[in-house]
Backbone as a printed PyTorch tensor [residue, N CA C, xyz], in Angstrom:
tensor([[[ 17.7910,  -8.3120, -28.6260],
         [ 19.0740,  -8.9150, -28.4080],
         [ 20.0290,  -8.5740, -29.5480]],

        [[ 19.5060,  -8.3190, -30.7300],
         [ 20.3430,  -7.9370, -31.8540],
         [ 21.1040,  -6.6520, -31.5460]],

        [[ 20.4330,  -5.6850, -30.9410],
         [ 21.0890,  -4.4200, -30.5960],
         [ 22.2060,  -4.6480, -29.5910]],

        [[ 21.9680,  -5.4880, -28.6080],
         [ 22.9820,  -5.8020, -27.6050],
         [ 24.1920,  -6.4630, -28.2520]],

        [[ 23.9530,  -7.4230, -29.1220],
         [ 25.0590,  -8.1010, -29.8030],
         [ 25.8510,  -7.1430, -30.6830]],

        [[ 25.1560,  -6.2430, -31.3770],
         [ 25.8540,  -5.2600, -32.2030],
         [ 26.6780,  -4.3170, -31.3340]],

        [[ 26.1060,  -3.8800, -30.2310],
         [ 26.8350,  -2.9840, -29.3260],
         [ 28.1050,  -3.6570, -28.8240]],

        [[ 28.0140,  -4.9080, -28.4320],
         [ 29.1930,  -5.6380, -27.9590],
         [ 30.2440,  -5.7370, -29.0590]],

        [[ 29.8100,  -6.0550, -30.2680],
         [ 30.7510,  -6.1910, -31.3820],
         [ 31.4320,  -4.8590, -31.6950]],

        [[ 30.6650,  -3.7730, -31.6870],
         [ 31.2450,  -2.4530, -31.9660],
         [ 32.2540,  -2.0560, -30.8900]],

        [[ 31.9060,  -2.2930, -29.6510],
         [ 32.8080,  -1.9410, -28.5540],
         [ 34.0600,  -2.8080, -28.5780]],

        [[ 33.9290,  -4.0660, -28.9710],
         [ 35.0990,  -4.9380, -29.1130],
         [ 36.0550,  -4.4270, -30.1900]],

        [[ 35.4840,  -3.7220, -31.1710],
         [ 36.3000,  -3.1540, -32.2530],
         [ 36.7400,  -1.7290, -31.9410]],

        [[ 36.5850,  -1.3170, -30.6760],
         [ 37.0300,  -0.0270, -30.1610],
         [ 36.2400,   1.1760, -30.6740]],

        [[ 34.9960,   0.9420, -31.1140],
         [ 34.0880,   2.0410, -31.3970],
         [ 33.5480,   2.5410, -30.0590]],

        [[ 32.9750,   3.7300, -30.0550],
         [ 32.3900,   4.2880, -28.8420],
         [ 30.8760,   4.3670, -28.9800]],

        [[ 30.1900,   4.2150, -27.8710],
         [ 28.7400,   4.4170, -27.8200],
         [ 28.4910,   5.5720, -26.8710]],

        [[ 27.7410,   6.5650, -27.3410],
         [ 27.4390,   7.7430, -26.5270],
         [ 26.2490,   7.4860, -25.6080]],

        [[ 25.2060,   6.9060, -26.1750],
         [ 23.9670,   6.6770, -25.4140],
         [ 23.1560,   5.6150, -26.1440]],

        [[ 22.4390,   4.8000, -25.3940],
         [ 21.4720,   3.8750, -25.9830],
         [ 20.0960,   4.3680, -25.5630]],

        [[ 19.2280,   4.5760, -26.5480],
         [ 17.8850,   5.1050, -26.3230],
         [ 16.8850,   4.0040, -26.6410]],

        [[ 16.1780,   3.5380, -25.6260],
         [ 15.2030,   2.4640, -25.7760],
         [ 13.8170,   3.0670, -25.9900]],

        [[ 13.1580,   2.6930, -27.0760],
         [ 11.8110,   3.1940, -27.3280],
         [ 10.9000,   2.0270, -27.6860]],

        [[  9.6040,   2.2890, -27.7460],
         [  8.6440,   1.2190, -28.0280],
         [  8.7870,   0.1140, -26.9960]],

        [[  8.7290,  -1.1270, -27.4600],
         [  8.8450,  -2.2650, -26.5460],
         [ 10.2130,  -2.3320, -25.8690]],

        [[ 11.2030,  -1.6450, -26.4250],
         [ 12.5170,  -1.5990, -25.7930],
         [ 12.4770,  -0.9780, -24.4120]],

        [[ 11.4240,  -0.2110, -24.1280],
         [ 11.2790,   0.4060, -22.8090],
         [ 11.2010,  -0.6460, -21.7040]],

        [[ 10.7450,  -1.8290, -22.0350],
         [ 10.6650,  -2.9060, -21.0360],
         [ 12.0420,  -3.3360, -20.5290]],

        [[ 13.0770,  -2.9800, -21.2360],
         [ 14.4360,  -3.3600, -20.8360],
         [ 14.7800,  -2.8260, -19.4530]],

        [[ 14.2350,  -1.6810, -19.0810],
         [ 14.5410,  -1.0750, -17.7940],
         [ 13.6510,  -1.5100, -16.6500]],

        [[ 12.7710,  -2.4410, -16.8740],
         [ 11.8170,  -2.8950, -15.8640],
         [ 12.4760,  -3.9230, -14.9360]],

        [[ 12.6580,  -3.5760, -13.6660],
         [ 13.3060,  -4.4880, -12.7190],
         [ 12.4590,  -5.7180, -12.4020]],

        [[ 11.1860,  -5.6920, -12.7560],
         [ 10.3150,  -6.8260, -12.4670],
         [ 10.4280,  -7.9410, -13.5020]],

        [[ 11.0700,  -7.6590, -14.6290],
         [ 11.2820,  -8.7030, -15.6250],
         [ 12.3340,  -9.6590, -15.0730]],

        [[ 11.9730, -10.9240, -14.9880],
         [ 12.8570, -11.9330, -14.3930],
         [ 13.0150, -13.1030, -15.3450]],

        [[ 14.0360, -13.0630, -16.2020],
         [ 14.2260, -14.1580, -17.1570],
         [ 14.5270, -15.4810, -16.4460]],

        [[ 14.1810, -16.5470, -17.0950],
         [ 14.4810, -17.8790, -16.5720],
         [ 16.0010, -18.0500, -16.5110]],

        [[ 16.4640, -18.9540, -15.6780],
         [ 17.9050, -19.1440, -15.4730],
         [ 18.6450, -19.5190, -16.7500]],

        [[ 17.9710, -20.1500, -17.7020],
         [ 18.6330, -20.5460, -18.9450],
         [ 18.4910, -19.4840, -20.0450]],

        [[ 17.9330, -18.3230, -19.7060],
         [ 17.7730, -17.2280, -20.6680],
         [ 18.7280, -16.0880, -20.3240]],

        [[ 19.1140, -15.3550, -21.3330],
         [ 19.9840, -14.2050, -21.1420],
         [ 19.2290, -13.0890, -20.4240]],

        [[ 19.8290, -12.5100, -19.4160],
         [ 19.2570, -11.3640, -18.7140],
         [ 19.7090, -10.1040, -19.4500]],

        [[ 18.9110,  -9.6820, -20.4070],
         [ 19.2800,  -8.5790, -21.2970],
         [ 19.5180,  -7.2830, -20.5140]],

        [[ 18.6770,  -7.0010, -19.5380],
         [ 18.8480,  -5.7810, -18.7410],
         [ 20.2190,  -5.7730, -18.0590]],

        [[ 20.5770,  -6.8680, -17.4300],
         [ 21.8740,  -6.9470, -16.7470],
         [ 23.0380,  -6.8150, -17.7210]],

        [[ 22.8830,  -7.3750, -18.9060],
         [ 23.9400,  -7.2670, -19.9210],
         [ 24.1300,  -5.8210, -20.3710]],

        [[ 23.0160,  -5.0970, -20.5700],
         [ 23.1210,  -3.6790, -20.9400],
         [ 23.7830,  -2.8780, -19.8290]],

        [[ 23.4160,  -3.1630, -18.5970],
         [ 23.9850,  -2.4350, -17.4600],
         [ 25.4840,  -2.6840, -17.3740]],

        [[ 25.8670,  -3.9360, -17.4770],
         [ 27.2850,  -4.2820, -17.4100],
         [ 28.0690,  -3.5660, -18.5110]],

        [[ 27.5360,  -3.5620, -19.7170],
         [ 28.1930,  -2.9190, -20.8520],
         [ 28.2870,  -1.4050, -20.6620]],

        [[ 27.1890,  -0.8000, -20.1800],
         [ 27.1890,   0.6610, -20.0120],
         [ 28.1640,   1.1030, -18.9330]],

        [[ 28.3110,   0.2980, -17.9030],
         [ 29.2730,   0.6350, -16.8430],
         [ 30.7120,   0.4370, -17.3200]],

        [[ 30.9340,  -0.6250, -18.0560],
         [ 32.2860,  -0.9110, -18.5410],
         [ 32.7600,   0.1430, -19.5400]],

        [[ 31.8410,   0.6140, -20.4040],
         [ 32.2200,   1.5430, -21.4690],
         [ 31.6820,   2.9510, -21.2650]],

        [[ 31.0530,   3.1910, -20.1280],
         [ 30.6240,   4.5300, -19.7280],
         [ 29.6900,   5.2170, -20.7310]],

        [[ 28.5320,   4.6120, -20.9610],
         [ 27.5000,   5.2710, -21.7670],
         [ 26.1600,   5.1610, -21.0470]],

        [[ 25.2360,   6.0440, -21.4340],
         [ 23.9250,   6.1310, -20.7770],
         [ 22.9180,   5.1550, -21.3780]],

        [[ 22.0120,   4.7210, -20.5280],
         [ 20.8740,   3.9100, -20.9260],
         [ 19.6200,   4.7470, -20.6710]],

        [[ 18.9790,   5.1990, -21.7350],
         [ 17.8410,   6.1080, -21.6230],
         [ 16.6050,   5.4430, -22.2200]],

        [[ 15.5050,   5.5350, -21.4920],
         [ 14.2350,   4.9750, -21.9500],
         [ 13.2920,   6.1090, -22.3030]],

        [[ 12.6780,   6.0020, -23.4670],
         [ 11.7040,   6.9960, -23.9340],
         [ 10.5290,   7.0490, -22.9590]],

        [[ 10.1950,   8.2500, -22.5410],
         [  9.1290,   8.4020, -21.5420],
         [  7.7830,   7.9050, -22.0620]],

        [[  7.4750,   8.1500, -23.3260],
         [  6.1950,   7.6810, -23.8630],
         [  6.1450,   6.1520, -23.8770]],

        [[  7.2200,   5.5270, -24.3240],
         [  7.2790,   4.0690, -24.3330],
         [  7.1990,   3.4940, -22.9360]],

        [[  7.8710,   4.1580, -22.0080],
         [  7.8790,   3.6900, -20.6180],
         [  6.4870,   3.7780, -20.0020]],

        [[  5.8600,   4.9360, -20.1020],
         [  4.5380,   5.1200, -19.4960],
         [  3.5020,   4.1820, -20.1100]],

        [[  3.5580,   3.9980, -21.4290],
         [  2.6010,   3.1200, -22.1000],
         [  2.7730,   1.6560, -21.7210]],

        [[  3.9420,   1.3090, -21.1820],
         [  4.2240,  -0.0790, -20.8210],
         [  4.3420,  -0.2830, -19.3120]],

        [[  4.0120,   0.7440, -18.5420],
         [  4.0350,   0.6140, -17.0910],
         [  5.4200,   0.5710, -16.4880]],

        [[  6.3930,   1.1540, -17.1680],
         [  7.7500,   1.2450, -16.6230],
         [  7.8890,   2.6440, -16.0410]],

        [[  7.9350,   2.7260, -14.7210],
         [  7.9070,   4.0150, -14.0460],
         [  9.0850,   4.1710, -13.1030]],

        [[  9.7060,   5.3490, -13.1620],
         [ 10.6640,   5.7350, -12.1440],
         [  9.8970,   6.3980, -11.0090]],

        [[ 10.5820,   6.7860,  -9.9620],
         [  9.9380,   7.4250,  -8.8100],
         [  9.1770,   8.6770,  -9.2350]],

        [[  9.8170,   9.5130, -10.0520],
         [  9.1870,  10.7610, -10.4920],
         [  7.9010,  10.4910, -11.2600]],

        [[  7.9530,   9.5740, -12.2190],
         [  6.7760,   9.2580, -13.0340],
         [  5.6820,   8.6120, -12.1920]],

        [[  6.0800,   7.8110, -11.2220],
         [  5.1200,   7.1850, -10.3200],
         [  4.3700,   8.2480,  -9.5200]],

        [[  5.1210,   9.1900,  -8.9560],
         [  4.5090,  10.2750,  -8.1820],
         [  3.6000,  11.1360,  -9.0580]],

        [[  4.0700,  11.4820, -10.2530],
         [  3.2970,  12.3510, -11.1450],
         [  2.0050,  11.7010, -11.6220]],

        [[  1.9840,  10.3910, -11.6790],
         [  0.8120,   9.6790, -12.1790],
         [ -0.0090,   9.0220, -11.0760]],

        [[  0.2770,   9.3800,  -9.8260],
         [ -0.5180,   8.8840,  -8.7040],
         [ -0.4010,   7.3910,  -8.4710]],

        [[  0.7380,   6.8200,  -8.7850],
         [  0.9460,   5.3880,  -8.5630],
         [  1.6680,   5.1920,  -7.2450]],

        [[  1.5260,   4.0200,  -6.6610],
         [  2.1260,   3.7850,  -5.3460],
         [  3.4420,   3.0080,  -5.3970]],

        [[  3.9470,   2.7290,  -6.5990],
         [  5.2170,   2.0310,  -6.7160],
         [  5.8880,   2.3910,  -8.0340]],

        [[  7.1440,   1.9970,  -8.1500],
         [  7.8720,   2.2110,  -9.3980],
         [  8.7640,   1.0060,  -9.6530]],

        [[  9.1360,   0.8070, -10.9040],
         [  9.8640,  -0.4020, -11.2800],
         [ 11.0150,  -0.1450, -12.2430]],

        [[ 11.4750,   1.0760, -12.3440],
         [ 12.5910,   1.4030, -13.2320],
         [ 13.9060,   1.0400, -12.5600]],

        [[ 14.7230,   0.2910, -13.2610],
         [ 16.0540,  -0.0210, -12.7600],
         [ 16.8220,   1.2940, -12.6090]],

        [[ 17.4980,   1.5230, -11.4910],
         [ 18.1810,   2.7960, -11.2610],
         [ 19.3540,   3.0560, -12.2170]],

        [[ 19.7380,   2.0750, -12.9980],
         [ 20.8000,   2.2650, -13.9860],
         [ 20.2820,   2.8750, -15.2900]],

        [[ 18.9680,   3.0390, -15.3910],
         [ 18.3320,   3.6110, -16.5740],
         [ 17.7420,   4.9700, -16.2260]],

        [[ 17.6800,   5.8330, -17.2160],
         [ 17.0260,   7.1350, -17.0840],
         [ 15.7910,   7.1340, -17.9610]],

        [[ 14.7550,   7.8420, -17.5410],
         [ 13.5930,   8.0600, -18.3990],
         [ 13.6730,   9.4990, -18.8820]],

        [[ 13.5410,   9.6740, -20.1840],
         [ 13.6210,  11.0100, -20.7560],
         [ 12.8660,  11.0480, -22.0810]],

        [[ 12.8660,  12.2130, -22.6970],
         [ 12.1400,  12.4000, -23.9460],
         [ 13.0310,  12.2940, -25.1690]],

        [[ 12.4320,  12.5970, -26.2990],
         [ 13.1370,  12.4780, -27.5670],
         [ 14.3220,  13.4440, -27.6930]],

        [[ 14.3480,  14.4730, -26.8590],
         [ 15.4830,  15.3900, -26.8770],
         [ 16.7900,  14.6630, -26.6180]],

        [[ 16.7570,  13.6320, -25.7760],
         [ 17.9600,  12.8330, -25.5040],
         [ 18.4150,  12.0850, -26.7510]],

        [[ 17.4510,  11.6090, -27.5440],
         [ 17.7860,  10.9240, -28.7940],
         [ 18.3870,  11.9090, -29.7860]],

        [[ 17.7870,  13.0830, -29.9040],
         [ 18.2940,  14.1140, -30.8190],
         [ 19.7070,  14.5250, -30.4110]],

        [[ 19.9060,  14.7620, -29.1130],
         [ 21.2330,  15.1440, -28.6250],
         [ 22.2700,  14.0660, -28.9420]],

        [[ 21.8990,  12.8100, -28.7390],
         [ 22.8140,  11.7090, -29.0340],
         [ 23.1630,  11.6860, -30.5180]],

        [[ 22.1730,  11.9400, -31.3580],
         [ 22.4190,  11.9820, -32.8000],
         [ 23.3700,  13.0940, -33.1940]],

        [[ 23.2500,  14.2260, -32.5280],
         [ 24.1290,  15.3630, -32.8240],
         [ 25.5500,  15.1160, -32.3170]],

        [[ 25.6990,  14.3390, -31.2670],
         [ 27.0110,  14.0870, -30.6750],
         [ 27.7090,  12.8730, -31.2950]],

        [[ 27.0290,  12.1890, -32.1770],
         [ 27.5610,  10.9310, -32.7460],
         [ 27.6950,  11.0330, -34.2570]],

        [[ 28.5170,  10.1860, -34.8090],
         [ 28.6440,  10.1830, -36.2680],
         [ 27.6550,   9.2280, -36.9300]],

        [[ 27.0230,   8.3560, -36.1270],
         [ 26.0080,   7.4460, -36.6540],
         [ 24.9290,   7.1980, -35.6030]],

        [[ 23.7210,   6.9770, -36.0980],
         [ 22.6100,   6.5410, -35.2480],
         [ 22.0700,   5.2570, -35.8810]],

        [[ 21.9900,   4.2150, -35.0890],
         [ 21.4970,   2.9270, -35.5850],
         [ 20.2020,   2.6270, -34.8370]],

        [[ 19.1650,   2.2430, -35.5770],
         [ 17.8850,   1.9320, -34.9470],
         [ 17.4830,   0.4900, -35.2460]],

        [[ 16.7030,  -0.0730, -34.3400],
         [ 16.1610,  -1.4260, -34.4740],
         [ 14.6800,  -1.3620, -34.1890]],

        [[ 13.9040,  -2.1840, -34.8630],
         [ 12.4700,  -2.2740, -34.5860],
         [ 12.2070,  -3.2970, -33.5450]]])
C-alpha cells in the first residue's frame, strides 16, 4: 500500500509514471481471486483506476507470478493448467520490462 500511496502523491504533484513492475509478493496484486473485505482497500482496483487515469502499464514479474499461482491465459496453457486468474489490466513479463522502464525514466523506486 505504501507504493500505491506514493504513486498517488507523485501523480498529484504532476510527476509521470511510465510503468509499475510488481515482483515478489507484489505479483499477487494482479490476482482476480483476491477479494478484500468490504472495509478493506481493494489495492488491485486502486492500481487499475490509477493506471487508466494516468496511462501507465501494470506489469507483473513472470517468476513472481508463476511462483505464486498468478497465471494469465498464456502461462496457464504453457504450464498445463485448466484456468487462469490474472486480471486483464495487468501484463505478465520478464525483467526486460523493468530494465526498459528504468532506461525510459529518470528514477526507479523499489519497495520490499
